[in-house]
C-alpha positions as CSV (number, residue, x, y, z in Angstrom):
1,Q,-12.4,12.5,-9.3
2,V,-9.9,11.2,-6.7
3,Q,-6.5,10.4,-7.9
4,L,-3.9,8.2,-6.0
5,V,-0.2,8.4,-7.0
6,E,2.4,6.2,-5.5
7,S,6.0,6.7,-5.3
8,G,9.2,5.5,-3.5
9,G,9.8,2.2,-5.3
10,G,13.1,1.2,-6.7
11,L,15.8,-1.4,-6.7
12,V,17.2,-2.3,-3.2
13,Q,19.4,-5.0,-1.7
14,A,17.7,-7.7,0.5
15,G,17.6,-6.7,4.1
16,N,17.3,-3.1,3.4
17,S,14.3,-0.8,3.9
18,L,12.4,1.7,1.8
19,R,9.2,3.9,2.3
20,L,6.4,4.0,-0.3
21,S,4.3,7.1,-0.5
22,C,0.7,7.4,-1.9
23,V,-0.6,10.9,-2.4
24,A,-4.4,11.5,-2.9
25,S,-5.5,14.5,-4.9
26,G,-8.5,15.8,-6.7
27,G,-11.1,14.6,-4.1
28,T,-13.6,16.6,-2.2
29,I,-13.7,14.2,0.8
30,T,-11.1,12.4,3.0
31,Y,-11.0,8.7,2.7
32,T,-10.4,7.2,6.2
33,R,-9.9,3.6,4.9
34,M,-6.7,3.1,2.9
35,A,-4.9,-0.1,1.9
36,W,-1.6,-1.3,0.2
37,F,-1.7,-4.2,-2.2
38,R,1.1,-5.7,-4.4
39,Q,1.3,-7.6,-7.6
40,A,4.1,-9.8,-9.0
41,P,4.4,-10.7,-12.7
42,G,1.9,-13.6,-13.2
43,K,0.5,-13.3,-9.7
44,E,-2.8,-12.2,-8.2
45,R,-2.9,-8.9,-6.5
46,E,-2.0,-9.5,-2.9
47,F,-3.1,-7.8,0.3
48,V,-0.3,-6.0,2.2
49,A,-1.8,-3.6,4.7
50,F,-4.9,-1.7,5.8
51,S,-5.4,1.4,7.8
52,W,-8.7,2.8,9.2
53,R,-8.0,6.3,10.7
54,G,-8.7,6.3,14.4
55,V,-9.5,2.7,14.5
56,G,-6.6,0.5,13.6
57,V,-4.4,-1.3,11.1
58,R,-4.1,-4.8,9.8
59,Y,-1.2,-6.7,7.8
60,G,-1.0,-9.5,5.3
61,D,0.8,-12.6,6.8
62,A,3.8,-12.3,4.4
63,V,4.7,-8.8,5.8
64,K,3.7,-8.9,9.4
65,G,6.4,-7.6,11.7
66,R,8.3,-6.1,8.7
67,F,6.0,-3.5,7.1
68,T,4.2,-0.5,8.8
69,I,1.4,1.4,7.4
70,S,0.9,5.1,8.4
71,R,-0.7,8.2,7.2
72,D,-0.5,12.0,7.4
73,D,-3.9,13.4,6.5
74,A,-2.6,16.9,6.5
75,K,-0.5,15.9,3.5
76,N,-3.3,13.6,2.0
77,T,-0.6,10.8,2.1
78,V,-0.4,7.2,3.2
79,Y,2.9,5.6,3.7
80,L,4.3,2.0,3.7
81,E,7.4,1.5,5.6
82,A,8.9,-1.7,4.3
83,N,11.7,-3.2,6.3
84,T,14.0,-6.2,6.1
85,L,13.1,-6.6,2.5
86,K,13.2,-10.0,0.8
87,P,13.3,-10.9,-2.8
88,E,9.8,-12.3,-2.6
89,D,8.6,-8.7,-1.8
90,S,9.4,-7.7,-5.3
91,A,6.2,-6.5,-6.9
92,V,4.3,-3.4,-8.1
93,Y,2.9,-1.9,-5.1
94,Y,-0.6,-0.2,-5.2
95,C,-2.4,2.0,-2.9
96,A,-6.2,1.9,-2.6
97,A,-8.9,3.9,-0.9
98,S,-12.6,3.4,0.2
99,P,-15.2,5.6,2.0
100,S,-16.3,2.6,3.9
101,T,-15.0,-0.8,4.9
102,P,-15.1,-3.3,2.2
103,N,-16.8,-6.6,3.0
104,N,-13.4,-8.3,2.7
105,I,-10.4,-6.0,2.9
106,Y,-8.1,-8.8,1.6
107,N,-9.9,-9.0,-1.6
108,S,-8.5,-6.4,-4.2
109,T,-12.0,-6.5,-6.1
110,Q,-13.6,-4.9,-3.1
111,W,-11.6,-1.7,-3.6
112,Y,-12.6,0.8,-6.2
113,I,-10.0,3.6,-6.1
114,W,-6.5,2.7,-7.2
115,G,-3.2,4.3,-8.0
116,Q,-0.9,3.3,-10.9
117,G,1.6,1.6,-8.7
118,T,5.3,1.9,-8.0
119,L,7.7,-0.9,-8.7
120,V,9.8,-2.5,-6.0
121,T,12.6,-4.9,-6.9
122,V,14.6,-6.6,-4.1
123,S,17.9,-8.2,-5.1
124,S,19.5,-11.1,-3.3
């Protein structure tokens, strides 16, 4: 029922920034727990950021201090502001949602609602 659609990816120069968006539609409830993951070719899906509305946020070690997750519930949208991008940030970025906190938010298999992803490529 709930659909997640990511956008905002593209090709950027290392050191630059971009903002990814994830729009939720088709749902009858508002998910308060949202996350961003990313997956590079041949790699496992990697945790990037987590947001629990009214509670707090958490980031993966690789992006701490550079990425910021935020949300606009009036627009049913969660954002990922990615700053000081590095070539190793290149990946398909996915958003995920859950009505409750997964047992392990860092494990992608704990999340059950996913978008199709948006590709980020960072050139050196």
